[in-house]
C-alpha positions in Angstrom: -37.3 -32.1 -49.5 -34.6 -29.6 -50.5 -35.4 -26.0 -50.6 -34.1 -24.4 -54.0 -33.7 -20.4 -53.9 -33.6 -18.9 -57.1 -30.4 -18.1 -59.0 -31.3 -14.4 -58.2 -31.1 -14.5 -55.1 -27.8 -16.3 -54.8 -26.4 -14.2 -57.0 -27.7 -11.0 -54.4 -26.2 -12.8 -51.8 -23.1 -13.3 -53.1 -23.1 -9.3 -54.0 -23.2 -8.0 -50.8 -20.7 -10.7 -49.1 -18.3 -9.4 -51.6 -19.0 -6.0 -50.3 -18.9 -6.5 -47.1 -14.9 -8.1 -47.8 -14.7 -4.6 -50.6 -15.4 -1.9 -47.7 -13.5 -4.0 -44.7 -10.8 -3.1 -46.1 -11.2 0.3 -47.0 -12.0 2.6 -44.2 -13.0 6.7 -44.4 -10.6 9.1 -43.2 -12.2 11.8 -41.4 -10.7 15.8 -42.4 -11.7 19.1 -41.0 -11.2 22.4 -41.4 -12.6 25.2 -39.9 -15.8 27.2 -42.1 -14.3 30.6 -42.3 -11.3 32.1 -42.0 -10.3 36.0 -42.3 -6.8 37.3 -42.9 -5.1 40.4 -43.2 -4.8 42.0 -46.3 -0.4 41.1 -47.0 -0.3 39.3 -43.7 0.7 35.2 -43.6 -2.4 33.3 -42.8 -2.4 29.7 -41.7 -5.4 27.0 -43.8 -5.8 24.7 -40.8 -6.3 20.7 -41.7 -6.6 18.2 -39.5 -7.2 14.6 -39.9 -8.7 11.0 -37.7 -7.3 7.6 -39.7 -8.5 4.9 -38.1 -4.5 3.2 -39.9 -1.0 4.5 -38.8 0.4 7.1 -40.9 2.3 5.6 -43.7 5.0 6.8 -46.3 2.0 7.0 -49.0 -0.1 9.2 -46.5 -0.6 12.6 -49.0 -2.1 15.7 -48.6 -3.6 18.5 -51.9 -4.6 21.8 -50.5 -7.1 23.1 -53.4 -8.9 26.3 -54.7 -11.8 28.0 -56.2 -11.4 31.9 -56.3 -14.8 33.7 -55.0 -18.1 33.6 -58.1 -16.4 31.4 -60.1 -17.9 28.0 -60.4 -16.6 24.8 -61.6 -13.7 22.3 -60.7 -11.0 23.8 -58.0 -7.1 23.9 -58.9 -4.5 22.3 -57.1 -2.4 24.6 -55.5 -0.2 22.6 -52.7 1.0 18.9 -52.8 1.8 17.3 -49.5 3.9 13.3 -49.6 6.7 11.5 -48.6 7.7 14.1 -46.2 7.9 16.3 -49.7 6.1 19.4 -50.9 4.7 20.4 -54.5 3.8 23.6 -55.5 0.4 23.3 -57.6 0.4 25.1 -61.4 -1.9 28.1 -60.5 0.4 31.0 -60.8 -1.3 33.4 -58.0 0.4 31.3 -55.5 3.6 30.3 -56.6 6.4 30.4 -53.5 3.5 31.7 -51.6 2.4 28.8 -49.9 4.6 26.4 -47.7 4.0 23.4 -45.1 2.5 24.3 -41.4 1.7 20.9 -40.5 2.6 17.6 -39.0 1.8 14.7 -40.6 2.1 12.1 -37.6 0.2 14.2 -35.5 -2.8 14.1 -38.2 -2.1 18.2 -38.6 -1.8 19.2 -42.3 -2.2 23.3 -42.1 -0.1 24.8 -45.2 0.2 28.5 -44.6 -0.1 31.3 -47.6 2.3 34.1 -47.3 1.1 37.4 -48.2 -2.3 37.4 -48.2 -3.9 39.1 -51.3 -7.0 40.2 -52.4 -7.9 37.5 -54.9 -7.4 35.0 -52.7 -10.7 35.1 -51.7 -12.1 32.1 -51.8 -12.6 28.4 -50.7 -9.3 26.3 -50.0 -10.3 22.7 -50.2 -7.8 19.8 -47.8 -8.2 16.7 -48.9 -6.1 13.4 -47.1 -5.5 10.0 -48.3 -3.9 7.2 -45.5 -4.1 4.2 -47.4 -5.9 1.9 -47.4 -8.4 4.9 -45.9 -9.4 7.3 -48.2 -10.9 10.6 -47.9 -14.5 10.2 -48.2 -14.7 13.9 -48.6 -13.0 16.9 -48.9 -13.1 19.2 -46.5 -13.3 23.1 -47.4 -12.3 26.9 -46.0 -14.2 30.4 -47.0 -11.1 32.4 -47.5 -12.3 36.2 -46.6 -9.0 38.7 -47.1 -9.8 41.8 -45.6 -8.4 45.7 -45.0 -6.8 45.4 -41.2 -10.1 48.0 -40.2 -12.6 45.0 -41.6 -11.6 42.3 -38.8 -13.4 41.5 -35.8 -12.4 43.3 -33.1 -13.2 43.4 -29.2 -14.2 47.2 -28.5 -12.7 48.6 -25.3 -16.7 49.6 -24.1 -17.9 45.6 -24.4 -14.4 45.2 -22.2 -15.3 48.1 -19.8 -18.5 47.0 -19.5 -18.3 43.3 -18.7 -15.8 44.6 -15.9 -17.8 46.7 -14.2 -20.8 43.8 -14.5 -18.5 41.1 -13.0 -18.1 44.0 -9.9 -21.5 44.3 -9.4 -22.0 40.3 -9.4 -19.5 40.3 -7.0 -21.0 42.9 -4.6 -24.7 41.8 -5.1 -23.8 38.0 -4.3 -21.0 38.9 -1.1 -24.5 41.1 0.0 -27.7 38.2 0.0 -24.3 36.2 1.4 -24.4 38.6 4.3 -28.5 38.8 5.1 -28.7 35.0 4.5 -25.9 34.3 7.9 -27.7 36.9 9.3 -31.1 36.0 10.0 -29.8 32.0 10.1 -28.0 33.4 13.8 -30.3 32.8 16.2 -31.7 35.1 18.3 -31.0 36.2 21.9 -34.3 36.9 24.0 -33.9 39.8 26.7 -35.9 39.3 29.4 -35.4 42.3 31.4 -35.7 42.9 35.5 -39.2 44.9 35.7 
């Protein structure tokens, strides 16, 4: 007796096997950026981006940095492109001559520097990496906030002084407790007088 599968099952199996072969030839890159970056107005900011790829870095590897201004919706606009060891500026006049390569592709670092940060640079930057046959599963995004110097998060002198005082008090308490424990563990000498 011969078992016959319906035609749709045969086609389904063929489709699944084909998908496995296609997927085996293409894997995904993981791209990492910080979620948020504060930059002081007028300074140079480094937008960090790194990636993990199972493939050796090839001459076909490329990086695209894009920008979407704060409060806007829609498509990101390319501001920087890197491929084959060469950098190419994007088409946004706002970033003309202000974006430069800061990464090292061999170390899987694809960071850029933005010179003379301005308030109009507030927005979301995206980093997209391709290293054929690896392709990026998803771009990684960094929200950039350009602020005045006084608005940057700073460590207060009072916080530092309180931390030092707390550490000194903690050391004193540990020393006293250690002394009392050692003193208790010493054998007591009974004195028997001659009366």
